[in-house]
Backbone as CSV, one residue per row, in Angstrom:
resi,resn,N_x,N_y,N_z,CA_x,CA_y,CA_z,C_x,C_y,C_z
1,MET,25.488,-6.674,-10.064,24.491,-5.636,-9.827,25.200,-4.321,-9.566
2,LYS,24.641,-3.278,-10.124,25.188,-1.941,-9.938,24.969,-1.485,-8.498
3,PRO,25.959,-0.792,-7.903,25.783,-0.320,-6.517,24.552,0.551,-6.340
4,ASN,24.281,1.429,-7.309,23.090,2.255,-7.168,21.832,1.422,-7.364
5,GLY,21.939,0.277,-8.082,20.798,-0.612,-8.273,20.337,-1.225,-6.962
6,LEU,21.272,-1.674,-6.142,20.916,-2.265,-4.847,20.252,-1.232,-3.939
7,LEU,20.801,-0.040,-3.912,20.213,1.024,-3.089,18.806,1.358,-3.568
8,LEU,18.612,1.405,-4.878,17.282,1.699,-5.416,16.292,0.573,-5.125
9,ILE,16.761,-0.670,-5.119,15.880,-1.799,-4.770,15.425,-1.669,-3.322
10,VAL,16.363,-1.425,-2.416,16.019,-1.300,-0.996,15.065,-0.120,-0.796
11,PHE,15.365,1.006,-1.437,14.488,2.168,-1.318,13.093,1.856,-1.842
12,SER,13.018,1.174,-2.982,11.706,0.890,-3.569,10.872,-0.016,-2.670
13,VAL,11.510,-0.979,-2.023,10.777,-1.872,-1.118,10.263,-1.093,0.099
14,VAL,11.124,-0.275,0.695,10.713,0.525,1.856,9.604,1.501,1.456
15,ALA,9.745,2.133,0.300,8.722,3.078,-0.156,7.403,2.365,-0.444
16,ALA,7.469,1.164,-1.013,6.235,0.415,-1.315,5.517,0.011,-0.031
17,VAL,6.258,-0.462,0.958,5.652,-0.848,2.240,5.041,0.383,2.914
18,THR,5.764,1.493,2.882,5.255,2.735,3.452,3.984,3.176,2.734
19,SER,3.992,3.076,1.412,2.827,3.448,0.617,1.597,2.627,0.985
20,VAL,1.768,1.326,1.044,0.636,0.442,1.372,0.096,0.768,2.761
21,ALA,0.994,0.969,3.732,0.558,1.286,5.092,-0.213,2.606,5.131
22,MET,0.291,3.605,4.430,-0.370,4.916,4.450,-1.705,4.893,3.703
23,LEU,-1.766,4.157,2.610,-2.989,4.116,1.810,-4.097,3.279,2.444
24,PHE,-3.715,2.121,2.975,-4.730,1.160,3.410,-4.877,1.011,4.919
25,ALA,-3.933,1.541,5.685,-4.035,1.454,7.138,-3.573,2.762,7.791
26,PRO,-4.160,3.881,7.387,-3.684,5.152,7.927,-3.869,5.281,9.436
27,ARG,-4.955,4.740,9.958,-5.170,4.840,11.417,-4.116,4.054,12.183
28,PHE,-3.703,2.911,11.648,-2.629,2.145,12.276,-1.332,2.948,12.240
29,TYR,-1.092,3.611,11.124,0.104,4.432,10.977,0.134,5.522,12.047
30,PHE,-1.008,6.182,12.250,-1.089,7.198,13.305,-0.860,6.574,14.678
31,PHE,-1.440,5.400,14.908,-1.301,4.713,16.192,0.166,4.405,16.485
32,VAL,0.883,3.900,15.489,2.292,3.527,15.683,3.114,4.735,16.130
33,TYR,2.814,5.893,15.568,3.577,7.093,15.902,2.986,7.878,17.071
34,GLY,1.880,7.407,17.607,1.269,8.088,18.736,0.643,9.415,18.359
35,ALA,0.174,9.517,17.131,-0.424,10.763,16.642,-1.942,10.657,16.647
36,SER,-2.590,11.807,16.605,-4.044,11.806,16.506,-4.428,11.880,15.026
37,ALA,-5.583,11.298,14.712,-6.015,11.225,13.316,-7.397,11.829,13.166
38,ASP,-7.486,12.877,12.352,-8.800,13.379,11.971,-8.954,13.141,10.467
39,ALA,-10.064,13.564,9.913,-10.349,13.283,8.501,-9.317,13.938,7.572
40,GLN,-8.914,15.166,7.868,-7.933,15.849,7.023,-6.569,15.179,7.090
41,ALA,-6.138,14.816,8.291,-4.841,14.154,8.442,-4.831,12.812,7.723
42,THR,-5.932,12.084,7.801,-6.032,10.791,7.124,-5.946,10.974,5.612
43,LEU,-6.644,11.965,5.078,-6.603,12.234,3.642,-5.195,12.625,3.200
44,LEU,-4.540,13.503,3.955,-3.183,13.914,3.608,-2.198,12.747,3.694
45,LEU,-2.372,11.894,4.697,-1.491,10.733,4.818,-1.677,9.797,3.628
46,ARG,-2.911,9.613,3.190,-3.156,8.773,2.011,-2.544,9.401,0.760
47,TYR,-2.597,10.713,0.651,-1.975,11.389,-0.490,-0.462,11.162,-0.477
48,VAL,0.159,11.303,0.675,1.596,11.049,0.798,1.890,9.578,0.479
49,GLY,0.995,8.685,0.878,1.142,7.276,0.533,1.139,7.054,-0.972
50,ALA,0.282,7.800,-1.681,0.264,7.711,-3.144,1.591,8.190,-3.728
51,LEU,2.140,9.251,-3.164,3.440,9.748,-3.621,4.537,8.705,-3.393
52,PHE,4.519,8.060,-2.230,5.503,7.012,-1.962,5.333,5.838,-2.924
53,GLY,4.098,5.550,-3.310,3.872,4.499,-4.301,4.527,4.831,-5.628
54,GLY,4.384,6.068,-6.056,5.036,6.504,-7.290,6.547,6.463,-7.189
55,LEU,7.083,6.896,-6.048,8.533,6.838,-5.842,9.040,5.393,-5.844
56,ALA,8.246,4.491,-5.270,8.640,3.073,-5.253,8.756,2.536,-6.673
57,VAL,7.786,2.861,-7.508,7.821,2.397,-8.906,9.000,3.017,-9.646
58,MET,9.226,4.323,-9.464,10.357,4.979,-10.133,11.687,4.355,-9.717
59,ALA,11.864,4.122,-8.422,13.116,3.539,-7.943,13.276,2.113,-8.461
60,TRP,12.185,1.354,-8.472,12.247,-0.027,-8.959,12.653,-0.053,-10.439
61,MET,12.062,0.816,-11.218,12.403,0.875,-12.643,13.823,1.407,-12.846
62,GLY,14.270,2.298,-11.971,15.606,2.880,-12.075,16.723,1.925,-11.716
63,ARG,16.408,0.827,-11.051,17.450,-0.112,-10.608,18.207,-0.729,-11.775
64,ILE,17.585,-0.828,-12.948,18.230,-1.452,-14.105,18.687,-0.426,-15.137
65,ALA,18.470,0.844,-14.840,18.875,1.893,-15.770,20.385,2.079,-15.733
66,GLU,20.911,2.577,-16.817,22.329,2.935,-16.842,22.564,4.071,-15.853
67,ALA,23.775,4.154,-15.363,24.090,5.153,-14.335,23.752,6.570,-14.789
68,THR,24.004,6.883,-16.057,23.702,8.234,-16.533,22.205,8.497,-16.531
69,GLN,21.412,7.462,-16.722,19.964,7.619,-16.732,19.391,7.741,-15.329
70,SER,20.046,7.140,-14.354,19.517,7.190,-12.984,20.130,8.314,-12.156
71,ARG,21.010,9.097,-12.751,21.691,10.178,-12.033,20.704,11.151,-11.393
72,ALA,19.746,11.642,-12.161,18.772,12.605,-11.617,17.949,11.975,-10.505
73,MET,17.601,10.699,-10.664,16.808,10.020,-9.637,17.598,9.907,-8.338
74,VAL,18.865,9.550,-8.429,19.689,9.412,-7.225,19.811,10.749,-6.502
75,PHE,20.052,11.819,-7.246,20.143,13.136,-6.613,18.800,13.555,-6.027
76,GLY,17.726,13.305,-6.751,16.394,13.645,-6.249,16.037,12.884,-4.984
77,LEU,16.360,11.598,-4.961,16.067,10.797,-3.770,16.968,11.182,-2.604
78,ALA,18.173,11.667,-2.899,19.043,12.181,-1.830,18.411,13.419,-1.200
79,VAL,17.916,14.319,-2.034,17.260,15.531,-1.524,16.010,15.160,-0.732
80,LEU,15.192,14.272,-1.293,13.978,13.822,-0.602,14.310,13.222,0.763
81,SER,15.293,12.340,0.808,15.647,11.667,2.061,16.252,12.637,3.069
82,GLY,17.095,13.537,2.601,17.705,14.516,3.502,16.676,15.460,4.097
83,LEU,15.830,16.017,3.236,14.780,16.909,3.738,13.790,16.149,4.622
84,GLY,13.474,14.913,4.232,12.572,14.090,5.044,13.132,13.840,6.428
85,ALA,14.434,13.581,6.512,15.057,13.352,7.821,14.994,14.605,8.687
86,VAL,15.244,15.765,8.083,15.210,17.017,8.831,13.788,17.329,9.316
87,VAL,12.820,17.197,8.418,11.431,17.489,8.787,10.936,16.508,9.847
88,THR,11.249,15.235,9.674,10.803,14.225,10.639,11.479,14.434,11.999
89,ALA,12.747,14.804,11.988,13.430,15.095,13.252,12.797,16.295,13.948
90,SER,12.438,17.315,13.171,11.794,18.474,13.793,10.421,18.099,14.350
91,MET,9.725,17.188,13.668,8.453,16.691,14.206,8.690,15.941,15.510
92,ALA,9.727,15.122,15.540,10.015,14.340,16.742,10.342,15.247,17.924
93,LEU,11.020,16.334,17.650,11.422,17.236,18.723,10.256,18.028,19.309
94,THR,9.118,18.052,18.632,7.958,18.764,19.174,7.370,18.043,20.379
95,GLY,7.622,16.741,20.473,7.065,15.967,21.572,5.658,15.467,21.331
96,HIS,5.119,15.707,20.133,3.762,15.268,19.827,3.696,13.800,19.382
97,TYR,4.855,13.197,19.156,4.909,11.814,18.673,5.724,10.984,19.654
98,ASN,5.579,9.670,19.560,6.361,8.817,20.449,7.755,8.569,19.855
99,VAL,8.550,7.768,20.525,9.944,7.559,20.115,10.073,6.788,18.799
100,VAL,9.019,6.156,18.348,9.079,5.396,17.095,9.413,6.311,15.919
101,VAL,9.067,7.589,16.026,9.337,8.526,14.934,10.838,8.621,14.653
102,TRP,11.667,8.366,15.667,13.122,8.419,15.456,13.609,7.298,14.540
103,ILE,12.862,6.215,14.445,13.208,5.145,13.494,13.072,5.687,12.071
104,SER,12.026,6.455,11.822,11.855,7.080,10.506,12.990,8.052,10.202
105,VAL,13.395,8.799,11.204,14.519,9.726,11.021,15.768,8.947,10.630
106,ALA,16.040,7.857,11.339,17.233,7.050,11.058,17.181,6.443,9.654
107,ILE,16.032,5.933,9.261,15.899,5.333,7.925,16.125,6.383,6.849
108,GLN,15.511,7.546,7.003,15.678,8.597,5.999,17.113,9.112,5.962
109,ALA,17.735,9.239,7.115,19.133,9.674,7.153,20.046,8.638,6.502
110,ALA,19.751,7.357,6.710,20.550,6.300,6.084,20.405,6.334,4.566
111,PHE,19.184,6.525,4.071,19.001,6.647,2.627,19.720,7.881,2.092
112,PHE,19.643,8.996,2.814,20.355,10.204,2.397,21.852,9.916,2.261
113,ALA,22.418,9.297,3.290,23.852,8.976,3.249,24.171,8.036,2.092
114,GLY,23.333,7.037,1.887,23.568,6.092,0.804,23.530,6.751,-0.555
115,PHE,22.522,7.585,-0.804,22.423,8.249,-2.101,23.556,9.253,-2.313
116,VAL,23.962,9.948,-1.252,25.082,10.885,-1.371,26.375,10.108,-1.652
117,LEU,26.590,8.997,-0.973,27.792,8.193,-1.221,27.828,7.666,-2.643
118,VAL,26.701,7.191,-3.135,26.640,6.702,-4.513,26.980,7.844,-5.479
119,ALA,26.417,9.003,-5.239,26.650,10.133,-6.124,28.097,10.621,-6.062
120,ARG,28.682,10.638,-4.878,30.039,11.159,-4.706,31.132,10.170,-5.071
121,ALA,30.807,8.886,-5.051,31.816,7.856,-5.308,32.158,7.732,-6.783
122,GLY,31.536,8.527,-7.607,31.824,8.450,-9.019,31.103,7.292,-9.703
123,ILE,30.169,6.671,-8.982,29.405,5.583,-9.576,28.507,6.140,-10.662
124,LEU,28.079,7.384,-10.473,27.260,8.040,-11.483,28.169,8.979,-12.278
125,PRO,28.431,8.665,-13.528,29.323,9.514,-14.320,28.751,10.906,-14.518
126,LYS,29.645,11.861,-14.587,29.222,13.258,-14.818,28.832,13.406,-16.269
127,GLN,27.857,14.272,-16.490,27.397,14.503,-17.862,28.172,15.609,-18.524
């Protein structure tokens, strides 16, 4: 198995679970993070869940792609994970959420590190 393939499999599973939770149990998602839920927040969370569903499918399909074909996906997911970690950390620092939000920060930071390592290790050939 290709090193970037394993990372994409793990990402796709995490993204799929996140998608299902956001789409079908948004109130539980708010409860876990200690956030309040109104109609707009629920709708936006479901929209983000749909985006995670699409990312899960893209990553799953990318796991078997040649390295040159998955290069853009790896860089894109690195940017997504890095920005996600920064935004989630800034949310955590507001004090509006409970400590569980730091688990999301850690997961996103780990994916960022993984995608950057894959990209920098020469696993993805330069075009």
